[in-house]
N, C-alpha and C positions, 0 to 999 in steps of 0.2 A: 175184789171178790169175783170169782169166775162162776158163770152159770153152770148148773148141774143138769145134765141130760141123761135120761135112762134109756138104754136100748131095750127093745121089746123082750129080748131074751132074759135080761136082768129082771125086768118086771115079772116075767113068767117064773123065774127062779124064786123071787121073793114071795110071790103068791103061793107057790107050792110049799115053801118053807113055813109061811105063816098059817096056812091051812092045816098043815100037819101039827104044828105047835098048838093052835087054837083048839084042836080036838082034845088036848090034854090039859092045857092051862091058858085060858084066854088072856089073863093078866101078863103072862110071859110073852105073849105075842105083842102086846102093846109096848112092853119094856124093850123088846128087840127092835121094834119100829123106831122108838126114841133113840136107841143107841146108834142105829144105822143113820138116822137123820142127823144126829149130833156129829157123828164122825164125818159125814159128807159135808156138813157145814164147815167143819174145821178144814177139810181138804179144799173147799172153795176159797178159803182165805189163805191157806198155806199148802198149795198143791203138792209140794215135795216132802211134806211132813212125814208121810207114812212110808213104809218099806218098799223098796223096789220089788216088782213082781217076779214071779217065776217065768213069765213070758216077757221077752224084751219089749220095752216101751210101755209096760204097765206098772201099776203100783197096787199094793194090797193093804187093806185095813182089817185088822182083827177087831170087828165091831163087838164081838162076844167070843168067849173062848171056843165056841163051836162054829162060828160063822165068819166068813171072810168076804169082804166086798172088794172086787177087782175093778179098777178104774184106769182110765187113760187120761193123761193131761194133754190137752190141745190148746192152741192159742185162743180158740173160740170158747173153751170151757172144759168142764170135767165130764167125761163120758163114763157112765157106770156100765161096765161090760157084763158082769156076772156077780151073783151072790151064791156062795156054796158052803157046804158043810166042811169043816176043817179036815175031816177024814175022807172026804171025796177026792178021787183022783183028778188032778188038774195039772196041766191042760189036757 
């Protein structure tokens, strides 16, 4: 199992997303949090399980039909780089 590290930019992304969702449906915020956590736990055990990312050297998890977790696999662990809306332009 590889450790999971969040970059500050990914934490900021997630905070903005969850604040937006919480204004409309607090339960949906919790469900999204569980989905992201579960997906990252799977990635920590099987780092190459999810799709290759649009940026070379990254991988992407569709944690929810609307939200994508972008991460990078390093020898020392999983670095969460960003969380973004599926319709958001990236990179």
